[in-house]
N, C-alpha and C positions, 0 to 999 in steps of 0.2 A: 663667687657662685651664688651666694645668698641674695646679693644685689641684683643679679641678673633675674633671679627667680621672681623677686619682689616686683621688679619692673614688668616682667611678663604678666603677672597676675593683674598688676594695675592696668596694663594695656589692654588685656582681655576685658576687664571691667568697663573701662573707658569705652571700648568698642561696642560692647552690648548696650551700654547706657546711651550711646550716640544713636544706635538704631532704635531703641525705644523712644527717645526724645523726638527723633525725626517722625516716627509714626503717630506719636501723640500730637505733635504739631500740625500733622496733616488733618486732624479732626478739630481744628480750632473753633469751628462753629459750636462745639460743645464746651470748650475751655474758655472762650472768651479771648479778646485781644490782650489784656494785661498778662494773663498767665501765658499766652502764646509768645509774648515778647521776653518774658522772664525764662521760659524754657528755651528760648532761642540763645540767650546768653549763656545758659548752661551747656547747650550743645556746642557752642564754639569753645568754651573752656575745656570741654572734653576733647575736642578736636586738637586744641593747642597741646593738651597733655599727651594726645596720640603722637603728634609730630615730634615732640620732645623725646619721647621714649624710643621712637623709631629714627631718630636723628642719624644714627650711624649708617643707615641704609639709603638716605637721601642721595648721596653722591653717585650710588650705583644705578639710579634711575635713568641716567643719561648714558649709561654704557650699554650698547647693544650687541657689540662684536662678541661672537662666540657664544651668545645666549641662545637658548631653545625659543621656539615660537611662543610657547606658553609663557615663558619669562618675559620676552619682549612685549607680549600682549598685556601681561600683568603691569609692566612699567608704564606702558602707554595709558592704561586705565587709571593708574595711580596719579600720572601727571594731569590727565583730564579732570579727575576727581578733585585735585588740588586747585586747579583753575576755577572750576565750577563752585567749589566751596568758598573761595575767595570772593567771587562775584556774588554769590548768594549772600555772604555777609554784608556787602556793600548794599545790596538791594533790601536786606532785612533792616538796615539802618535807614534806607530811603523811604520805607513805607511805615517806619515806626511812628507811633503817636504818643508813646509813653516814655521811653528811655532815651530815644534820640529824635526829639520832635523838630529840631532845627536842621537835621541832615535831609537834604532833599534830592541828591544825586541818586540815580538808579531808582527814582520813586514811582516805579510802575508795579501795581499790584499783579498784573498779568505777568511781567517779566519775573517777579519774585516767584510766582507759582511755577512757571517753567524751569527756572533755575533749581527751586526745591525738588521738582520732579527728577531733573537731570542728576542732582546730587544723590537722591535716594536710589536712582536706577544704577548709577555708576558705584555706589557704595555696595550694592548687592553683587555687581560684577566683580568689584575689588575683593570682597570676601569670598565670592564663589570661585574666582580663579585660583585662589589660594588652595581651596579645597580640591579643586580639580587636579592641581599638580601633585597633591598628596595621595589622592585615592587611586585605586587600581580600576574602579568601575567608572571609566571616563564617560560612557554613554549616558549612564544615570545622572552623573554630575552635570553634564551638558544639558540634559533635559530640565533638571532642577534650576540651573542657572537662567536658562531661557525663560521658564515659567516665572521665576521671581522677578526678572526684568519687565516682563509683560505686566505682571501684577503691579509693580511699581509704577509704570506708566499709567495704568488704568486708574490707580489710586490718585495720582497727582492730577490727572487731565480729566477724568470722568467722575469718580467717586466724590472727591472733594467739592467741585462745583455743585454736583447733585445734592449733597448734604446741605450745603450753604443755601441752595434755592428751595429746598423742601422741608428742612427741619429747623430753620432758624426763625424763631417767632420773636418779634419785637413788641413789647407791651410797655406803655409808658403812661405816667400821670400827666393828662394834657396841661392842666393848669400849672403844674410844677415846671414843665418844660417851656412854656410860652411866657410866663410871667417874669418880670424883673425890671431892670433899670429902664427908665423912659429917656428918649432923646428928643430935644425940641428942634424942630426944623427951622431953618432960617428963611426958607421960601415957601413955595406952595407944595402940598402934598404930592408925593409920588403915587403912580399906580403901580401895583404889584399884579403881574400877570403870571399864572403858573400852569403847567401841564403835568398831570399824574395820571397814573392807570384808573384810579377810582373816578367814576363818572364817565369814563371812556372805555370800560370793559364790562362785559356780561359776566360778571362773577358768579360762581355757583354759591348756593346757600352756605355750604359748609367750608368755603375758602379760608385758609389760614393766612395770617399776616407774615408771610415770608417773602424772601427777595427784598433785603433791606433797602435797596434804592428806590423801591416802588411802593411798598405797603408796610403798615404797622397797625397795631391796636392802641387806640388812645381811650383810656378809660373802658376797655373792653369792646370798643366800637372801631370797625375798620376805617383807616384814614390814609390818604395818600401822604407819602413822605414829603413830597414838594409842597403839598397843602400845609403841612406842619411848619415848614420854613416860612411860607407866606403868613401864617398866623403869628409867628414870631416877630416878623418885621411889622405886621399891624399892631401887635401889642406894644412894640417899641416906640413907633412914631404916629400911631393912629392913622394910618393911611387907608385908601381903598384897595380892595382886593378883587380881581376877577379871574375866574378859571377859563381855560380853553377846553370847550366841550364840543365832541363830535355830534353832528346832527344825522349822519348816516349810520353805517354799520359800525358796531362797536368792535373792539379787539376781544379775542377769545380769553377765557378764564386761564387756560394753561399758560404758564410763562413760556414753555418751549414753543407752543403754537404761535404765541404773539410774537416771539423773535422771528419765526418764519414769515409771517405776515408782514411784519415791519421791514424785513429784508426785501420782499417782493415790492412793497411800496417804494423803497429807496431805489431799487434798480429800476422801477418804471418811472421814478421821479413824480409821483403822484402828489396831488393836493387834495386831501380829504376835506369835505365840507364841514364847517364848523359854525357854532353860534357867533354872531358879530360881537366883536370886542372894540368898544368906542374909546379910543385914546385921545380924541381931539382936544379934550379940556385939560390935558396934562402936558407939562414940559419935560417930565421925567417919568420913565417907565423902567421897572426893575422886572426883568424876565427870569423866571426859574424853571428850568427845563432838565429832564434826564437825558443823558447821553445814550443814544441808541444807535448801534452800529457806527459809533465814532462821530456822530454828528446830531443834529436836532431831529426829533420825531417830525414826521410829514405834516401832522395837524399843526405844529408849531410854525413850520414853513408857510402853511396856509395863512396863519395869523400874520406873520411878519411881512408877507407879500401883499395882504389885503389892506393893511393899515398904513396911514400916512404918517411917516416918521420925519418928515421934513422939520429940521430945526430942533429936534428933540434929542435928550440924552437917553441912551439905552444901556442899562447896566445888566450884566450877565451873571447868573448864578447856576452853575452846572452841577448836577449830581450824577455820580458815577460809581461803578464797581471795579474800576480799573485805575485810571489816573488822567489828570489834566482835562483839556477841553476837547481833545481829538481835532477834527477839522471844523468843529461847529463855530468858532469865532469867525473864521474867514467866510464860512457859508452864511453866517448871519449878516456880516457886512455887505454881502452881495443881495441877500433878500430884503433886508430893512433899508430900503432906499431913502437917503437923506438923513439917516440917523447917525449920531455921533456915539459910536460903540465903545463901551468900557468894560473890561474884564474885572469882575469883582473877586469871585472865588470859585474853585472847583471842590466839591464837598464829596468825600468818600462815603459810601452808603452807611457804613457802620456808625459814622460820626454825626449823621444827620440829627438825631435827637438831642445832641449836646452842642449844637451849632450857635445857639443864641449869643453867647459871648463873642464869638467871632463876628457875628452880624452887628452886634452893638459897637464893636471896635471899628468895623468899616464905616458904619453910619456916622460915628464921631469924627473920623478922619476925612470923610468925603466932602466934597464942596457943596453938596446939597443940604448940609446941616449947619 
């Protein structure tokens, strides 16, 4: 009897801790990646403890005959929660940069967000349905369960992205981030061409350096994240650097409005006018671009289609807040006529300020050095 009581107390404590850990992880913009990953491990340890304590009930999850509608619903929710939790564990490892850096399966930040939202929502349902079966006030319980599920979805799909876009400030020491080991080139200097929001956006005077894939503060001054990567390469190999700059209308200061404008450009397959970028005297071009709507920004498309890449090597560095290259590589191969296109790396927005070592490694291994 005492053992069962102890298990019950531990189970309740583990359940409460899991909910708290899930909610804390949802605001990772304030905790940072390292603590987020540590808390993630703690969450799954609590989940394992929960499963061990409830192990006697597992066999009953697949028995539906003679069960009430509420009990069948509870079992289905529990099974869905189990599957979603397992998938979230894999996605957590896939996006890990501290504890599981070599595990790349399920490595989509968007997938991880969706799974985390699903787990939080199903966990609310899982706990709520138990309360529903015990209480006599069914209507009130149903309202509370519905409200908690709506709140969970809102937190995962609306609040978290909002916090990340509007409250995450990246402030770096520029010299510290770009300086380091030098690499001697065996051939001619490459040209680094980059596109970033800075220089292509009518920013308000009080804009913050939020949205890590686009902006940051370098020594207190606004800087484009892709410009930082270009400066890292320049400091490493002493190469030439050229930005892609719009000559017509600039993008709006608001990130949300920019997303809308970019979407319209993409659907219309527009080619905004840009300042000429001469690549004629270079055999190698390194292109650094953000992933917008899963592909290159339309000003980058203008550059690719207006330049003569015949016989040139084109190396791609994509920055993104999700994962991978989207459709950008195939699109670039179509746009950059005559280029020999090489994938270099896709850099997650949070990792941009600390990417110099990866860049140096690539330069050392690449044929151009």
